N, C-alpha and C positions, 0 to 999 in steps of 0.2 A: 388546517383548521381556520376556525374565524374568529381575529382576535381587533379586538377592536380598541384605540387609543381614544378615551372621551376627551371631545374639545372641550378644555375648559375655560379659552383664553389666556391662561393664567400658568403656561407650561409651554418647557422648550421641547417643542413636538417631532424637531426633526433628527435630535438624539435619541429620542425613543424608541422612533422608527425604526433610523438606524442600527438598533442596537438588537430588533428582532429578524431586521432585515439578516443581519448575518448567522444568523440561526436560523434560515432557512423559511422566516414567517413572511409574510407580506401582510402590514396591518391596516385597518381602514380606519382615518383619522375624522370621525366625526363624531356631531351633539344629536343625528336621529335618534328618538327615543326609539324605534321600531329597531333599526340596527342593533343597536348597542341592547338589545333585548332576544336579540337574538342569535347573538355572538357566544360561543364554546367559552371565550378568556375575554377577560374585561380588564385595562389598566384607568386609573384613575391619577392621575400626571399633576403634577401643580408646582410653580416657582413663583413667589408671590408672596401675598398675604392672605390671611382665611377673609376677610372680609370682602375685598374682590372677589375672591374664586365664587365664594357664594353668594354674591349678589348676579354673580353670571350663572352659575346652573338655577337660579332662580326665575332670572329673565329667562333660558330655556327649557325653563317648565321641566328640568332633569333630576330637581331633588326625591319627589319620591318614587318615580321608577326607578332610582338608583337606591333607595331605598330598599328598594322591593328584590333587586336582583337574586338569583338563588346560583347561578354559576360563577365560577371562582375570580373574584374581586382582587387585583393590586394597585393596592396606592404607594405612589412612592414619593415620597416628600412633603411636601403642602397634601399633596392629595391624599396619606396617612393622615393629617390632622383635621385633614374636609372629614376624615371616619367614625372622630370622639364624636360627644357632647357639646363639648364649648369649648372658645378658642379663645385666650386672654387677648390674641393676637388681632384688635379691632372688636375685644367682645363682641362674638359673634356666635348664638346659635350655628354646630354646623350638622350635619346629617347624622349623627345621634346611632350608627352602627355598630359601635363597640362602645359602651358605654366609659369610655374614660377622657381626660382633659388636659387639653394643649395647654401649656406656661410658659411665659420665659422664663431662660435656664436660668438657674443660679449658679454664675462659673466663677466667684470669686476676682480675681485680679487677671483672670486670665480673660483673653480679646473674643467680643463679640461682631460677626458672628463665627460660630464654629467651623471653620471653615480648614476642608486637609483629608487627609486620611489619619483611619481609626482602628481600631481594633474590635471587632463584635462578638459577645460571649452569646451564645444560642442557647435554650433552655432545651428540654429532653424530648418537647412536645413539637417541633419546630418542624415543619414537612419541607423547607426549602433550603436546611442549611443542616448537615450533620453535624450528631454531636459533639466531635473529635477536632472540627474548623472552627477555628477563629477566624473570619472572614478579614481584613485586611480591607475597608470597604469608603466611602469616596463621601464626606457629608459638609453642606452649605444650611446653614441652620440658624436662629438664634430663641426658636420655641422648639418645645418638646413636650412629649405627654412623657409624665412620672410612670415608675413603674409598677404597677399592678396585677393583678388575676390574669389579665389579658397579654400582657408580657411575655413574647417565647424568645426575645433577644435584648442583651444591654450592652448599651456601651456608657464610657465615665468619660466626660471632660470636665472638671467642677467633679458637681456630682454625678451621680448614674443615671440614664432614663434611659426609657424604651426606644430601642433601635429598631424591632420588628414586637409590630403586636397581631391581635387573632383574633376573632369569633366567628364562627358559624364559617360562611363562604368567605369571609370578609379579612384581607390579610395587608397590613402594611409596614413599610420598610421607610426610614427615615431618612437611612441615606439614598443615593442615587447610583443602584446598581447599573445602571447603562454609562455611567464615568468610571465603574470601579473594578475595570479587567478583568481578568479571567474568575475573580472570586464572583463578581458581577453576573458576569455571563455564566457561570452556573447558576445562580439565584434563580436567572430570567430561565432558561431554560427546564430547570423542575419547576417554576411553574406553567408553564409548558404541557411537561408531562404529567401530574400529579394530576391522576384523577376529581380526585378533590381538594381541596385548602382546609 
């Protein structure tokens, strides 16, 4: 299987690559449009700010090619937020492949960023998590996507927020499956094995 990890220059690409290598897949890290389009699976990773990541994608002329992908695409952490229409982090328009909004988390007295392990609650149409599972996953973020019709898993930290979102072939995980132990490994394995997302 050809798996591409998009080089956004805003991600810990090594940990994502190692996670797939442990599953027996040798991913290609690239910003080459043709290689991304030819991949069977695409990972859109991200660490940092939405504004910086979108600037990088625009400079690399990747915005429209990413929007037009038809194969399964998994956005991780900031990569999930980049799939939404807009992020409050830097007040930036994102890829818009999932018509959701990324906003600063409202957590009351709890500290931000939301950092550490938390349980996610999958919905019935989640292709990467069984309904009877409540995986314990690793989060690091201060911005999140509000729950809406595209939410396929939720998490609570202060308010409830979308832990996973999905539309068509695009699926996002706010947590880091590559750092989420056995639960994350199972999610990545299902992404590789699923015929479609």
